[in-house]
Backbone as a ProteinNet text record, in pm:
[ID]
protein_1_A
[PRIMARY]
CLRSVGTKQTPDVDRSGSAEGVAEAVAQRSAHEILVPADNNLEIVAIVLGATSVKVRFGGVSDTPLVQYLLPSLLRTATAGFEYWVVVGYDVGDLFFDDNSTIS
[TERTIARY]
567.7	686.3	700.3	704.5	727.9	871.6	948.4	1084.5	1120	1202.7	1242.5	1367.8	1368.4	1483.8	1589.6	1550.3	1646.9	1576.2	1649.8	1592.1	1550.3	1467.9	1422.8	1542.4	1552.8	1661.7	1624.3	1690.2	1669.3	1733.3	1659.1	1715.5	1829.7	1933.5	2045.7	2016.9	1948.2	1898.8	1961.5	1999.7	2046.1	1924	1912.4	1792.5	1795.6	1906.7	1912.4	1832.8	1818	1745.3	1826.1	1953.4	2035.5	2066.8	2084.9	2117.5	2247.1	2343.1	2471.7	2454.5	2374.1	2351.1	2278.8	2179	2105.9	2198.2	2276.4	2370.2	2470.9	2518.1	2613.5	2548.1	2424.4	2353.8	2331.6	2295.1	2273.8	2405.3	2513.7	2644.3	2690.4	2643.7	2684.5	2603.6	2504.1	2422.7	2506.2	2479.4	2547	2475.6	2539.4	2487.7	2347.3	2316.8	2184	2074.6	2110.7	2011.2	1981.6	2045.5	2029.5	1947.8	1836.5	1753.8	1812.1	1818.7	1876.3	1768.3	1754.7	1652.5	1678	1570.5	1582	1634.2	1602.1	1643.8	1703.1	1832.6	1900.6	1860.2	1786.4	1743.3	1612	1547.4	1418.5	1431.8	1353.1	1344.1	1251.4	1275.9	1196.4	1092.4	969.4	863.2	835	859.8	837.6	711.8	624.4	503.8	526.9	531.7	563.2	442.3	401.9	285.5	304.6	232.4	228	101.1	109.3	-7.2	-20.4	-142.9	-169.5	-294.4	-299.8	-421.5	-487.9	-444	-505.2	-651.8	-741	-885.9	-948.1	-876	-926.8	-894.2	-982.9	-955.7	-960.7	-846.1	-838.3	-844.7	-922.8	-928.6	-804.2	-742.8	-622.1	-570.3	-460.8	-399.4	-496.6	-581.2	-674.9	-779.3	-793.6	-890.5	-831.4	-703.6	-640.2	-664.8	-667.5	-682.2	-570.4	-453.3	-342.5	-383.4	-442.5	-479.9	-614	-705.7	-837.4	-836.6	-753.2	-759.7	-628.9	-518.3	-393.5	-339.9	-325.7	-268.1	-354.4	-487.6	-568.6	-555	-547.6	-529.1	-394.4	-291.6	-159	-160.6	-226	-234.1	-306.5	-409.1	-484.3	-403.6	-316.4	-250.6	-102	-44.2	99.1	131.5	246.3	293.1	416.9	425.3	543	667.3	780.7	906.9	951.7	879.3	914.1	912.5	993.7	989.4	918.2	811.9	730.8	764.2	790.5	815.2	707.2	648.1	553.5	619.6	640.7	707.2	604.6	581.3	482.2	555	536.4	593.4	485.8	524.7	430.1	507.3	435.5	497.1	538.3	654.2	693.9	587.9	540.7	438.1	296.5	278.8	144.2	87.5	-32.3	-89.2	-113.8	-130.2	-151.9	-26.2	24.9	134.2	268.2	286.1	412.1	400.5	317.2	295.2	317.7	425.5	460	348.3	267.1	161.5	50	31.1	-75.6	-25	103	157.3	200.4	247.9	300	190.8
2044.1	2087.4	2002.9	2067.6	1996.4	2021.7	1915	1931.9	1814.4	1842.3	1739.8	1670.6	1539.2	1461.7	1459.6	1467	1463.3	1476.1	1452.7	1458.4	1318.8	1312.5	1183	1106.4	984.6	900.5	755.1	670.2	527.8	488.6	425.1	391.4	292.3	316.2	224.2	133.7	24.6	-61.2	-198.9	-252.5	-390.6	-480.3	-554.1	-635.4	-768	-799.8	-925	-915.8	-793	-774	-807.4	-840.3	-873.6	-747.5	-762.8	-648.7	-582.9	-662.7	-608.4	-525.4	-576.1	-504.1	-372.7	-373.4	-250.7	-151.7	-197.4	-109.2	-47.9	-126.8	-75.7	31	5.8	103.7	233.9	224.2	343.6	419.5	346.8	410.2	484.9	445.3	508.9	634	666.4	786	912.1	1010	1138.7	1218.5	1324.7	1402.7	1456.8	1498.5	1555.5	1449.2	1321.3	1214	1161.5	1217.5	1169.6	1272	1226.6	1315.1	1322.8	1441.5	1465	1525.6	1475.9	1532.6	1680.1	1755.9	1897.9	1916.8	1823.3	1830	1695.3	1691.2	1564.5	1505.3	1581.1	1529.8	1452	1456.1	1390.4	1262.1	1161.8	1040.6	1069.2	1000.5	1021.1	911.4	951.6	858.8	885.5	786.2	802.8	728.7	799	739.2	736.3	616.6	599.7	539.5	600.9	550.3	564.2	481.4	491.4	562.6	644.1	719.1	703.2	707.5	700.9	780.7	827.1	893.2	811.3	687.7	600.5	579.4	601	585.5	684.7	792.6	893.6	1030.9	1126	1264	1352.6	1407.1	1499.4	1641	1726.5	1867.1	1942.2	1893.7	1954.5	1867.7	1908.1	1830.4	1809.8	1909.4	1898.5	1789.2	1739.9	1632.2	1492.7	1481.8	1350.3	1287.8	1156.2	1089.4	1127.2	1159	1201.9	1323.1	1422.3	1545.7	1530.7	1454.7	1440.3	1348.4	1245.2	1145	1127.5	1104.4	1071.3	1187	1304.1	1416.4	1459.6	1469.1	1501.5	1396.5	1269.3	1162.9	1177.4	1207.9	1227.8	1345.3	1453.6	1569.7	1537.7	1453.1	1416.3	1324.1	1243	1137.9	1161.1	1264.4	1290.6	1320.3	1273.8	1292	1380.7	1470.6	1556.3	1471.3	1521.7	1452.4	1369.7	1379.7	1306.5	1402.5	1372.2	1443.4	1351.5	1400.4	1318.6	1351.2	1247.3	1261.9	1185.4	1247	1178.9	1171.1	1050.1	1025.7	963.8	1030.5	983.7	938.2	811.9	758.1	749.5	775.4	766	727.4	680.7	639.3	759.2	748	848.4	849.1	965.7	977.2	981.1	965.6	975.9	1112.7	1113.5	1237.1	1344.4	1308.1	1406.2	1427.8	1321	1333.3	1368.1	1336.8	1366.8	1493.3	1585.2	1711.6	1824.6	1898.8	2007.3	2109.7	2130.6	2232.2	2188.9	2058.9	2014.3	1997.7	1975.8	1948.6	2077.2	2175.8	2297.5	2390.2
332.4	262	135.3	22	-102.8	-142.2	-155.7	-203.3	-291.3	-385.9	-481.8	-432.6	-441.2	-398	-506.8	-627.8	-737.1	-869.4	-973.1	-1105.9	-1147.9	-1251.7	-1300.9	-1355.3	-1313.6	-1361.8	-1343.3	-1417.5	-1399.9	-1267.7	-1177.8	-1047.5	-1058.6	-978.4	-969.6	-850.4	-877	-770.3	-781.7	-668	-664.4	-671.8	-777.9	-799.1	-723.2	-658.9	-583.8	-454.7	-402.5	-277.6	-154.3	-172.5	-56.1	23.1	152.8	239.2	194.8	152.9	109	-19	-112.4	-238	-216.9	-130	-100.3	-30.3	65.5	137.1	40.2	-55.7	-154.6	-242.8	-286.5	-369.5	-293	-166.7	-84	-66.2	-43.1	-23	-148.1	-264.1	-389.6	-422	-342.1	-368.1	-349.9	-434	-418.4	-309.4	-263.7	-150.7	-177.1	-299.3	-326.6	-329	-326.5	-326	-185.5	-85.4	52.1	130.1	186.2	267.8	408.5	460.6	592.7	681.5	803.8	893.3	921.1	935.8	968	1110.2	1198.1	1338.7	1376.4	1395.7	1427	1561	1641.9	1771.9	1763.3	1647.2	1632.4	1551	1588.4	1507.8	1391	1279.8	1159.4	1146.6	1116.1	1080.4	932.8	847.9	704.3	663.2	595.2	538.9	388.3	332.3	191.1	121.5	11.1	-60.1	-209.6	-281	-425.9	-466.5	-569.9	-615.9	-766.8	-813.3	-956.3	-988.3	-1111.6	-1158.1	-1268.4	-1283.6	-1383.1	-1347.1	-1443.2	-1428.5	-1329.8	-1296.9	-1204	-1261.1	-1242.4	-1283.3	-1159.6	-1123.1	-1009.7	-1064.1	-998.6	-1037.1	-992.4	-887.7	-832.1	-719.7	-660.4	-552.5	-436.8	-410.1	-297.9	-318	-440.2	-468.1	-449.1	-424.7	-414.4	-277.1	-269.1	-138.6	-40.8	-92.9	-7.7	75.7	11.8	80.9	153.1	96.2	158	280.1	279.2	386.2	463.7	391.8	460.8	544.8	483.8	559.2	677.5	663.4	781.6	892	855.2	954.1	1024.2	946.6	1004.6	1101.7	1064.8	1154	1284.6	1277.1	1398	1489.6	1432.5	1510.9	1534.9	1474.2	1490.6	1636.5	1676.5	1813.5	1812.7	1908.8	1919.5	1942.2	1899.2	1920.2	1801.1	1689.7	1568.4	1449.8	1350.1	1223.3	1125.2	1064.1	973.9	828.8	751.8	608.8	534.3	433.9	346.2	208.9	163.1	35	-59.1	-171	-267.9	-393.9	-428.2	-551	-657.5	-780.5	-892.3	-1017.8	-1117.3	-1243	-1326.2	-1390.1	-1487.4	-1596.3	-1630.7	-1733.1	-1679.4	-1546.4	-1489.2	-1527	-1583.1	-1637.2	-1531.8	-1407.2	-1300.7	-1217.1	-1157.7	-1061.7	-1126.6	-1252.8	-1320.7	-1404.1	-1360.2	-1428.8	-1328.8	-1348.3	-1253.8	-1236.9	-1339.6	-1329.2	-1233.8	-1212.3	-1121.3	-978.4	-962.2	-828.6	-756.9	-829.8	-763.5	-717.7
[MASK]
++++++++++++++++++++++++++++++++++++++++++++++++++++++++++++++++++++++++++++++++++++++++++++++++++++++++

């Protein structure tokens, strides 16, 4: 499932790293910035990774390590009773990942 969490924006992050600061930043999120599980009866397993196309040329999404290695591994090892989320972070301006024509 590909879905957008929000629009590009400068993150409002507490740079102190304190638990209180992070909790405050999370509490200030608007409803469209909060991901909600599809099934409230399932625990969520989130796989978070950073991606880049620096020094690499992908022909398409199917050429990325995400699709070639991570997702097949997840499919082989996923256990029933959990909701799995894959969150991919990338730099604004990345020539591959920040281009709607290559991701859609």
